[in-house]
N, C-alpha and C positions, 0 to 999 in steps of 0.2 A: 576412530579418529576423535582426537581430542581437539577442539577448536578454541576452549577456554583460554590458553595463552593467548592467540591470536586477537580473539576480543580484550582482552586485558590490558593489551599493546596500548588501547584507545579510550575504554570505559572503565569504569569500575564495577560495573555491574549491566546483567542483562537487561536490567529496565533500564538504564541509564540508557543503552544505547538504543531501545525499542524507542523510549520517548525523544531522543535525538533525531532518528527517521521520523517517526510522526511529526514531529513539528517543524520539520524542515520539507516535507515532500508535500505537494500538494496534495495528491488523493489522504493524505495520511493513514499508509499503508497499519495494514494488523502487521506485526512480528511475533512469531513463537520459538522455543529454542524447544528442542528434543535434550533433557537431562538424565542422565543414566538413572536409573533406580525410579523416575519417578514419571519417564514417560514426557508427553508434549505440554508443555503450558505456555497460553499467550498472552497478550498483551498486559495490562493489570494484574495477571496472575503471577507475573515474573517479578514483580516487589517481593513476592515470598521468599524466593529466592536471598535474599541478601546481595552483600559483594561477591563478586569473582574468587577475594581468599577466603571468605568464609565456606563457599562450595566447593574451593578446592582442600579445605581441612575436613570436609564431612565425607569426603571421599568422590565429590560429584562433578561429572564432566558435561560439557555442549558439547552432541556430537554432532549436533545438526541443526541451522535456523531455518524459517520459514517465511514466507511474505505473502500475504495476499491484501486484499483490498474490498470492500464493500462500496457501493455507488450509492448515496444521500438520495433519498428519494426516488430509489427504484427496488426493485427482489434481487438484482444485479449482482453479483461476485465476480472477481477476479480470480481465478483459481492461484492456488497457491505454488508458487516456485521454491524448491530445495536448495540451501546451500549445504552441501557436506563433501566430505572425500579428503585429501591429501591434500594441501598448498605448501608452497615451498616456503611462505613467509605472510606474514598479515596482510604485506602490499598485495599481496595474489588474493588473500581469502576477502580481503575487503572490495576489493576492483569487482570480484563476483557478485560480493553483496553488493553493490551497487547496481551492476547490472541488473541483479533482478528486482531489487528498489525501481532501478529504470523504468524496465518493462511491465511492472504492477502501475505504475503510476501512470506510462502511457495507454495501457488497455483500459485503465478506469477515467482517464480523459476520454477514451474515444466514445466509451458506454456516456458520457456527462452529455456530450455535444449529440448524439443522438437520441437523447431523453430530455432533455432540460431547455428547450425553445420559449422563449416568454408568447408573450400574447402579441406582439408584432412578429414574432417568427413563425406563429402557425398561420396570419395574416397572410404573411407571403409566400408559403407554402400551399396554403389553400386558394391563394387567390392570383397572386403576381408570377405564381410557377406555372398555375395553371393546372395542378396536381389535387385531383377532387378527390381528396384524402380525409377529410374530416378532424385534421389534426386539434389540438387543445393543447392552451398553454399548459406548460410542464410535462406534455405527454409530444413532443415534438421534435425532429431534429432542429438545430441551434442555427440561424443564419449566419454565417459570419458577416456580412454585411448590415447587422440587425441596428436599426438608429436607437432602439433603446435601451439594451442589453447588452449592444457591443460585440456582437460574438461570444458572450460570457456565460449566456443563458440564466435563466429562471435561478435565482438559488434557493434551494427548499428552506 
């Protein structure tokens, strides 16, 4: 399946699509494109493809798009979700891509909340909640009612 026309309905290049999602999604997802004759290209490597018009002139097409994410300050990665196949139109394609990005973003946020509590969060879990866990700041769950980080967690 050639997803190039779907993407071209909104973006001039695969890199522009990636940067748009990266900029406007909290987790800053990684995005890859499976390009005929080249294989998978990810994130900043997409810039080297040029525009979708240039790709078409070279006979290249985008066969699938993949979305994943790392979570800063951890070794955790959100597994890739691939968007591929037949779509009736660009609305259906971007609906599937948006759902994949949302799923990756939710999983990245859940990992963040499990791992980025601040010093006050750690004190809460160790003392107030009565859990003898030995949590430390930056290595504990975020406490939603934390007066210091306001439930956002410690920034890396």
